[in-house]
C-alpha positions as CSV (number, residue, x, y, z in Angstrom):
1,M,16.4,1.9,-15.9
2,K,19.5,-0.1,-15.1
3,Y,19.5,-1.7,-11.7
4,S,22.8,-1.3,-9.8
5,P,22.0,-2.7,-6.4
6,H,23.7,-1.7,-3.2
7,K,25.5,-4.5,-1.3
8,Y,22.6,-4.6,1.2
9,Q,20.1,-5.0,-1.6
10,T,22.0,-7.9,-3.1
11,Y,22.3,-9.5,0.3
12,A,18.6,-9.2,0.9
13,T,17.7,-10.6,-2.5
14,D,20.0,-13.6,-1.9
15,F,18.5,-14.1,1.5
16,I,15.0,-14.4,0.0
17,L,16.2,-16.9,-2.6
18,E,17.9,-19.0,0.1
19,H,15.1,-18.9,2.6
20,P,11.6,-20.2,1.7
21,V,10.3,-18.3,4.8
22,S,11.9,-14.8,5.3
23,A,11.2,-11.6,7.2
24,I,12.9,-8.6,5.6
25,F,12.9,-5.5,7.9
26,L,13.9,-2.5,5.9
27,D,13.4,1.2,6.5
28,M,11.1,3.1,4.1
29,G,12.8,4.0,0.8
30,L,15.5,1.3,0.9
31,G,14.1,-0.5,-2.1
32,K,12.3,-3.5,-0.6
33,S,10.0,-3.8,-3.7
34,V,12.9,-4.1,-6.2
35,I,14.8,-6.4,-3.8
36,T,11.9,-8.7,-3.6
37,L,11.0,-8.5,-7.3
38,T,14.6,-9.4,-8.3
39,A,14.2,-12.5,-6.2
40,I,10.8,-13.3,-7.7
41,F,12.2,-12.9,-11.3
42,D,14.8,-15.5,-10.5
43,L,12.4,-17.9,-8.8
44,C,9.8,-17.6,-11.6
45,L,11.9,-17.3,-14.8
46,D,15.3,-18.7,-13.9
47,S,15.2,-21.4,-11.2
48,F,11.5,-22.1,-11.7
49,L,11.0,-22.6,-8.0
50,A,7.9,-20.5,-8.0
51,R,5.0,-20.5,-10.5
52,K,2.4,-18.1,-9.2
53,V,3.2,-15.2,-6.8
54,L,0.7,-13.2,-4.8
55,V,1.7,-9.8,-3.5
56,I,-0.4,-8.3,-0.7
57,A,0.1,-4.6,-0.1
58,P,-1.7,-1.4,1.0
59,L,-4.2,-0.2,-1.7
60,R,-2.2,2.6,-3.3
61,V,1.0,0.6,-3.0
62,A,-0.6,-2.3,-4.7
63,A,-2.1,-0.2,-7.5
64,D,0.9,2.0,-8.2
65,T,4.2,1.1,-6.5
66,W,4.6,-2.6,-7.4
67,P,3.5,-2.3,-11.0
68,G,5.6,0.8,-11.3
69,E,8.7,-1.0,-10.0
70,I,8.2,-3.9,-12.4
71,E,7.9,-1.5,-15.3
72,K,10.8,0.7,-14.1
73,W,13.7,-1.7,-14.0
74,D,15.3,-3.2,-17.1
75,H,16.3,-6.5,-15.4
76,L,12.6,-7.2,-14.6
77,H,11.4,-7.0,-18.2
78,G,9.5,-10.2,-19.0
79,L,8.0,-10.6,-15.5
80,S,4.3,-10.6,-16.2
81,Y,1.9,-9.2,-13.6
82,S,-1.8,-8.4,-13.0
83,V,-3.2,-5.9,-10.5
84,A,-6.3,-7.1,-8.7
85,V,-7.8,-3.9,-7.3
86,G,-11.1,-2.1,-7.9
87,S,-14.6,-3.6,-8.1
88,E,-15.2,-7.3,-7.6
89,A,-15.6,-7.8,-11.4
90,Q,-12.3,-6.0,-12.0
91,R,-10.5,-8.1,-9.4
92,K,-11.8,-11.4,-10.7
93,A,-10.8,-10.4,-14.3
94,A,-7.3,-9.6,-13.1
95,L,-6.9,-12.8,-11.1
96,L,-8.0,-14.9,-14.1
97,Q,-5.3,-13.4,-16.4
98,R,-2.2,-15.5,-17.0
99,A,0.7,-13.9,-15.1
100,S,3.6,-14.7,-12.8
101,V,2.7,-12.0,-10.2
102,Y,-0.7,-11.1,-8.9
103,I,-1.0,-7.9,-6.8
104,I,-3.9,-7.3,-4.4
105,N,-4.7,-4.9,-1.7
106,R,-4.7,-6.2,1.9
107,E,-8.4,-5.3,2.4
108,N,-9.4,-7.9,-0.1
109,V,-7.4,-10.9,1.3
110,Q,-10.5,-12.2,3.1
111,W,-12.5,-11.8,-0.1
112,L,-9.9,-13.7,-2.1
113,V,-9.7,-16.6,0.3
114,E,-13.4,-16.9,1.3
115,N,-15.6,-15.2,-1.2
116,S,-14.0,-15.0,-4.6
117,G,-14.8,-18.5,-5.7
118,L,-11.3,-18.8,-7.1
119,P,-8.7,-21.4,-6.0
120,F,-5.9,-20.1,-3.8
121,D,-3.2,-21.8,-5.8
122,Y,-0.3,-19.3,-5.2
123,D,2.9,-21.1,-4.3
124,M,4.6,-17.9,-3.1
125,V,3.1,-15.0,-1.1
126,V,4.7,-11.6,-0.4
127,I,3.3,-9.4,2.4
128,D,4.3,-5.8,1.9
129,E,3.8,-4.2,5.3
130,L,3.9,-7.3,7.4
131,S,2.9,-5.1,10.4
132,S,-0.6,-4.9,8.9
133,F,-1.0,-8.5,10.0
134,K,0.0,-7.9,13.6
135,S,-3.5,-8.4,14.9
136,Y,-4.4,-12.1,15.3
137,Q,-8.1,-11.1,15.6
138,A,-8.2,-9.4,12.2
139,K,-10.2,-11.0,9.4
140,R,-7.3,-10.8,6.9
141,F,-5.0,-12.6,9.4
142,R,-7.4,-15.4,9.9
143,A,-8.2,-15.8,6.2
144,L,-4.5,-15.9,5.2
145,L,-3.8,-18.4,8.0
146,K,-6.3,-20.8,6.5
147,V,-4.4,-21.1,3.2
148,R,-0.9,-20.7,4.5
149,P,-0.1,-24.5,4.6
150,G,-0.4,-24.6,0.9
151,V,2.1,-21.8,0.3
152,K,5.7,-23.0,-0.3
153,R,7.5,-19.6,-0.1
154,I,6.5,-16.5,1.9
155,V,8.2,-13.1,2.4
156,G,7.2,-10.5,5.0
157,L,8.4,-6.9,4.4
158,T,8.2,-4.1,6.9
159,G,10.3,-1.3,8.4
160,T,8.7,-1.4,11.9
161,P,7.6,-5.0,12.8
162,S,6.9,-4.2,16.5
163,S,5.9,-0.6,16.8
164,N,3.6,-1.4,19.7
165,G,5.9,-3.8,21.4
166,L,7.1,-7.4,21.1
167,M,3.5,-8.7,21.3
168,D,3.0,-7.7,17.7
169,L,5.5,-10.2,16.5
170,W,3.5,-13.3,17.3
171,A,0.8,-12.8,14.7
172,E,3.3,-11.7,12.0
173,F,5.5,-14.8,12.5
174,R,2.5,-17.1,13.0
175,V,1.6,-16.2,9.4
176,L,5.2,-16.6,8.2
177,D,6.3,-19.9,9.8
178,M,2.9,-21.2,11.0
179,G,4.0,-21.0,14.6
180,K,7.3,-22.8,14.4
181,R,9.4,-20.2,16.2
182,L,7.0,-18.2,18.5
183,G,4.4,-20.9,19.0
184,R,1.0,-21.6,17.5
185,F,-1.1,-20.0,20.3
186,I,-1.0,-16.4,21.5
187,T,-1.7,-17.3,25.1
188,R,1.3,-19.6,25.3
189,Y,3.5,-16.9,23.7
190,R,2.2,-14.3,26.1
191,N,2.7,-16.6,29.1
192,A,6.2,-17.6,28.0
193,Y,7.6,-14.1,27.4
194,F,5.4,-11.5,29.2
195,Q,3.9,-10.5,32.5
196,P,0.9,-8.3,33.3
197,D,1.7,-4.6,33.4
198,K,-1.2,-2.3,33.7
199,R,-4.3,-3.9,35.2
200,N,-7.4,-3.3,37.1
201,A,-8.1,-6.3,39.5
202,Q,-8.4,-9.3,37.1
203,V,-8.5,-7.2,34.0
204,V,-5.1,-6.9,32.3
205,F,-4.7,-3.9,30.0
206,S,-1.1,-4.4,28.9
207,Y,1.8,-6.7,29.2
208,K,5.6,-6.1,29.5
209,P,8.4,-8.5,28.5
210,L,10.0,-10.7,31.1
211,S,13.7,-10.2,31.8
212,G,15.6,-11.6,28.9
213,A,12.5,-12.1,26.8
214,E,13.5,-9.7,24.1
215,D,16.8,-11.4,23.4
216,T,15.2,-14.8,23.4
217,I,12.5,-13.8,20.9
218,Y,15.0,-12.2,18.6
219,E,17.2,-15.3,18.8
220,K,14.3,-17.6,17.9
221,I,13.4,-15.6,14.7
222,S,17.0,-14.7,13.7
223,D,17.4,-17.5,11.3
224,I,14.7,-16.2,8.9
225,T,15.0,-12.5,9.6
226,I,17.3,-9.7,8.5
227,S,17.2,-6.1,9.4
228,M,18.6,-3.1,7.6
229,R,18.1,-0.7,10.5
230,A,21.2,-1.4,12.5
231,G,23.7,-0.2,10.0
232,D,25.0,-3.7,9.1
233,Y,24.9,-3.0,5.4
234,L,25.0,0.8,5.0
235,D,27.7,3.3,5.8
236,M,26.8,6.2,8.0
237,P,25.5,8.7,7.0
238,E,23.3,7.4,4.2
239,C,20.5,9.4,2.7
240,V,17.9,7.8,0.5
241,F,15.7,10.0,-1.7
242,N,12.4,8.6,-2.7
243,E,9.7,10.0,-5.0
244,V,6.0,9.1,-4.3
245,K,4.0,9.8,-7.5
246,V,0.3,10.5,-7.3
247,D,-2.2,10.5,-10.2
248,L,-5.2,12.8,-10.6
249,S,-8.5,11.3,-11.6
250,E,-10.0,12.4,-14.9
251,K,-12.3,14.9,-13.2
252,E,-9.5,16.3,-11.1
253,R,-7.2,16.5,-14.1
254,Q,-9.8,18.4,-16.0
255,A,-10.2,20.9,-13.1
256,Y,-6.4,21.3,-12.9
257,D,-6.0,21.8,-16.6
258,T,-8.9,24.3,-16.8
259,M,-7.5,26.4,-14.0
260,R,-4.0,26.2,-15.4
261,A,-5.3,27.3,-18.9
262,E,-7.1,30.3,-17.4
263,L,-3.9,31.3,-15.5
264,V,-1.6,30.7,-18.5
265,L,-3.8,32.5,-21.0
266,S,-3.8,35.6,-18.9
267,L,0.0,35.8,-19.7
268,N,-0.3,34.8,-23.3
269,G,1.4,37.2,-25.6
270,E,3.4,38.8,-22.9
271,E,7.1,38.4,-22.1
272,V,7.5,36.1,-19.2
273,D,9.6,37.7,-16.5
274,A,10.4,36.7,-12.9
275,G,7.5,38.6,-11.5
276,N,4.6,37.0,-13.4
277,A,6.4,33.7,-13.8
278,A,6.6,33.5,-10.0
279,A,2.9,34.3,-9.6
280,L,1.9,31.7,-12.1
281,A,4.2,29.0,-10.7
282,N,2.9,29.7,-7.2
283,K,-0.7,29.1,-8.4
284,L,0.3,25.9,-10.3
285,S,2.2,24.6,-7.2
286,Q,-0.8,25.1,-5.0
287,M,-3.0,23.2,-7.4
288,A,-0.6,20.3,-7.6
289,N,-0.8,20.2,-3.8
290,G,-4.6,20.0,-3.9
291,A,-5.9,23.5,-3.2
292,V,-5.5,27.0,-4.4
293,Y,-6.3,30.5,-3.1
294,G,-9.1,32.3,-5.0
295,D,-9.2,36.1,-5.5
296,D,-11.0,36.6,-2.3
297,K,-8.5,34.4,-0.4
298,R,-10.9,31.6,-0.1
299,V,-9.4,28.1,-0.4
300,L,-10.6,26.2,-3.4
301,R,-10.1,22.5,-3.0
302,L,-9.1,20.4,-6.0
303,H,-8.0,17.0,-4.7
304,D,-6.7,15.0,-1.7
305,R,-4.2,12.9,-3.6
306,K,-1.2,14.1,-1.6
307,L,-3.0,13.7,1.7
308,D,-3.8,10.1,0.7
309,A,-0.1,9.5,-0.1
310,L,1.0,11.1,3.2
311,E,-1.4,8.9,5.0
312,D,0.2,5.8,3.4
313,L,3.7,7.0,4.4
314,I,2.7,7.7,8.0
315,E,1.0,4.3,8.2
316,A,4.1,2.6,6.7
317,A,6.2,4.4,9.4
318,N,4.1,2.5,11.9
319,G,4.8,4.8,14.8
320,K,8.3,5.9,13.8
321,P,8.4,9.8,13.9
322,V,7.7,11.5,10.6
323,L,8.6,15.2,9.8
324,V,6.5,16.8,7.1
325,A,7.6,19.8,5.2
326,Y,4.7,22.0,3.9
327,W,4.8,25.2,1.8
328,F,1.4,26.9,1.7
329,K,-0.8,27.7,4.6
330,H,-3.7,25.8,3.2
331,D,-1.5,22.7,3.0
332,L,-1.0,22.9,6.7
333,E,-4.7,23.4,7.3
334,R,-5.6,20.4,5.3
335,I,-2.9,18.3,6.9
336,R,-4.2,19.2,10.3
337,E,-7.8,18.3,9.4
338,R,-6.8,14.8,8.6
339,F,-3.9,14.1,11.0
340,T,-2.9,14.8,14.5
341,V,0.3,16.9,14.0
342,R,2.4,19.5,15.8
343,E,4.2,22.3,14.1
344,I,7.9,22.8,15.0
345,K,8.1,26.5,16.0
346,T,9.4,26.9,19.5
347,S,12.3,25.5,21.6
348,R,9.8,23.3,23.4
349,D,8.6,21.9,20.1
350,I,12.2,21.1,19.2
351,A,13.0,19.5,22.5
352,D,9.9,17.4,22.4
353,W,10.6,16.2,18.9
354,N,14.2,15.3,19.7
355,Q,12.9,13.3,22.7
356,G,10.6,11.3,20.5
357,K,7.4,12.8,21.9
358,I,5.9,13.9,18.6
359,P,4.8,11.1,16.2
360,V,4.1,13.5,13.2
361,A,5.6,17.0,13.1
362,V,5.2,19.7,10.4
363,I,7.7,22.3,9.5
364,H,7.9,25.2,7.0
365,P,11.2,25.2,5.1
366,A,11.7,28.9,5.8
367,S,11.8,28.1,9.5
368,A,14.1,25.2,9.1
369,G,17.3,27.1,8.5
370,H,20.8,26.9,9.9
371,G,21.2,25.8,13.5
372,L,17.9,23.9,13.9
373,N,18.9,20.4,15.1
374,L,16.2,17.8,14.7
375,Q,18.3,14.8,14.0
376,S,17.7,13.2,17.4
377,G,13.9,12.9,16.9
378,G,13.6,11.0,13.7
379,S,15.0,10.1,10.3
380,T,12.1,10.3,7.9
381,L,11.2,13.5,6.1
382,V,8.2,13.9,3.7
383,W,8.0,16.9,1.3
384,F,4.3,17.4,1.0
385,G,4.8,20.6,-1.1
386,L,8.1,21.4,-2.9
387,T,10.0,24.7,-3.0
388,W,12.0,26.2,-5.8
389,S,14.6,27.4,-3.4
390,L,17.6,25.0,-3.5
391,E,19.0,26.5,-0.3
392,L,15.8,26.0,1.6
393,Y,15.4,22.5,0.2
394,Q,19.0,21.5,1.2
395,Q,18.8,23.1,4.6
396,T,15.5,21.5,5.5
397,N,16.9,18.1,4.5
398,A,20.0,18.8,6.6
399,R,17.8,19.1,9.7
400,L,17.7,15.3,9.8
401,W,20.6,14.3,7.4
402,R,23.5,15.5,9.5
403,Q,26.1,14.4,12.0
404,G,24.5,13.2,15.2
405,Q,21.7,11.4,13.5
406,K,21.0,8.3,15.6
407,D,19.7,6.1,12.7
408,T,22.0,4.9,10.1
409,T,19.7,6.0,7.2
410,V,17.7,9.1,6.6
411,V,14.8,8.7,4.1
412,I,13.5,11.8,2.3
413,H,10.2,11.3,0.5
414,H,8.8,13.7,-2.1
415,I,5.1,13.5,-2.9
416,I,4.8,14.5,-6.5
417,T,1.6,15.0,-8.6
418,K,2.2,13.6,-12.0
419,N,2.1,15.9,-15.1
420,T,2.1,19.1,-13.0
421,I,4.7,21.7,-12.1
422,D,5.8,19.4,-9.3
423,E,7.9,17.4,-11.8
424,R,9.6,20.5,-13.0
425,I,10.4,21.7,-9.5
426,M,11.8,18.3,-8.6
427,S,13.9,18.2,-11.8
428,A,15.3,21.7,-11.0
429,L,16.3,20.7,-7.5
430,Q,17.9,17.5,-8.7
431,K,19.9,19.4,-11.3
432,K,20.7,22.1,-8.7
433,E,19.6,24.8,-11.1
434,R,19.2,28.4,-10.0
435,A,15.6,28.7,-8.8
436,Q,14.6,31.8,-10.8
437,S,15.9,30.4,-14.1
438,A,14.2,27.0,-13.7
439,L,11.0,28.7,-12.6
440,I,10.8,30.9,-15.7
441,D,11.7,27.9,-18.0
442,A,8.9,25.9,-16.4
443,V,6.3,28.6,-16.9
444,K,7.4,29.2,-20.5
445,A,6.9,25.5,-21.1
446,D,3.4,25.7,-19.8
447,L,2.8,28.7,-22.1
448,E,4.0,26.7,-25.1
449,V,1.5,23.9,-24.2
450,R,-1.4,26.3,-24.3
451,K,-0.5,28.1,-27.6
């Protein structure tokens, strides 16, 4: 795919090239991976200022997103990479391959530094989700800090660097600049910019910034930091659509295909009309989401891939409110089992959401029609399950993507299970096709597969 960067993307790439130490704070979905990879391509294959790059990311992001981005964009062809996830043997084999970019999940940083037996000879490190290094007591933080002096270039990527307050910034920038801007010791940072807040006698539970501390801290890190959250590079309103693809395991794929075959074969030899096409599409959509209703209304579970992806998105939001659109009742039940969520149904729910009191809210598209204003409470929407209805889809998106939205960018994620009816629904929505026509075409295609 041809890469036609927005101005802010070009600006961010140039910033990385010009700053050996950089902190890039972008909201989800704004293309931080391709921005960084464009800079890496230049450094490795053009200017030759980097030889060996290590990308540290959340597990599923490391396994899927970064490799997918390298494969996706035409201008990155020729950039070699190796993904070091899986068993210890698999990780070692990947790290021993010849490549420009090595991608590892953050849980294995300590293993890489202390237990792998391999030299840490990376001259550039990229930390995707810098906020996951906000704890100075974490093993991954301490391990990376040991080898940080030997790294010539480092990039920290995140959308929410200080979700729990300014205290988070110390560890993140300690890794980036080795303490040059915020100091080498947490106690000195704390004493310089904070005062005790909640306490019990001599035990301090929390700290609050001193007067003027916030401006001082931001000024100290401003020379190596850019943020895309303040609208400096995007016109308002901007809406970014993002697809999060999930893969089924071989066993899960077999279960999906078997159930699909049984459903499709029941229609084989009959004319596909709106009635039976809708029934079949409904079943296929449920299976793509991870569960399906049996004949006795029992919920048969197939996989948790979408729940895993939703967990990643919520974690990446790092405290920023997330609105989740679901379609089937069992989707809601499974979401509630894993996450603490609140469904938007009443005026009180709407008011609390708009006041920022609900970190993760769920909503059904049928209840998200005209006149429901949710734009004050957040700017991130995740479609857990898709709908064929273009009207419901557009109206649900418009709950956040509308005038009065406080953030400059609305990000709409779609969790899509590969090689399922999800891809056909998404295509139909993108092409703005009439729902019934697209639905029947999709089901006919599945019938042709089985014949």
